[in-house]
N, C-alpha and C positions, 0 to 999 in steps of 0.2 A: 504494500500500500504506500507507494512513494507519492509524495505530494506533487501535484502538477508543477512543472518548472515555473509557470507564471505566478504561482502563489508563494514560492520561496523568496523571502526577502533578499534583495540585492545586498552584496557585501560592502556597499560604498559608504555606509555610515555605521556608527557604533550600535551594536545590537545586543539584546538580552539573549544570552546563550545558556543552555542547560543540556548536558549529555547524559543519557541513560545508558548504562553499561554494566558489565560484570567482569571481574579480573581474569577469569579463565577463558574468556572469549577472544580468539585470535584476531577477529576483526576489530574488536574494541581496543586491543593492544596496538593495532596499526594506527587507529585514530588517536589514541593517547600519545603514541610516539610522535605523530605529526604535530599535535598540540604543543608538546614539549619543544620540538625543533623550531616551531614557529614563535615560541615565546609567548603564547597566549595563556590567559587565565580563564579556564572554562569550568564552571561548577559542574559537579557530577552527582548522579544518583545511582547507586548500585542496586540492581534489581534482585540480586540474591541476598545481599547483606542488610539492606535497609527496609524495615517494615513498611509496607504500603507502596514502595516505589514501583514494583511490577504492576500493581493494580492501577496506579496513576497512569503509567505508560499505556496499559491496555484500554483504560477509559478514554484516553486522548486519541489513540490511533486504531483501536480495534485489534491490536496485535501486541505481542510481548517481545518483538524482535529488537535486538540490540546489535550494534550501536544505533541509537536514535538521537540526533541532535535537534533540539528545539531552538528555533531562531525566531525570536519575538513571538513565541507560542506556536509557530508553524513547524511541524515535524519534518525532518529530512532523514530518510533511511538510506542504507547502503554505505559501507565504509568508504568506497572510492568516491562517491558523490560528496560525502561529508568532508573528506580530505581536500577535494578540489575546491569546495566552497570555502573551507578554512584558509586555504592558500590565497584565494582571492581576497578574503577578508583581511588577512595579515598584510597582504600587499597594499591594501588601502590605508595602512597605518593604524589599524584598530588594535593595537597591542595593549597588553595589560598596563 
């Protein structure tokens, strides 16, 4: 359930970000590595360790798939898409 491209906020201004993930997920690890390399500060919710996080993700997207990056409340799924968006975002100077 990937959000249509037209609804994903553009990376050209400071955005409210929240990443749903869990540590054993290899795709989440890829996204976390990119966040670190880009020097971004992205809050996270761990769907396995934090009570209610998985339910929140499911309520918002109809899925429990991670990683899921919320950008101003709009979900973006798929690690490659998330990383591409984050690279554009960091390139716009939206660092922590």
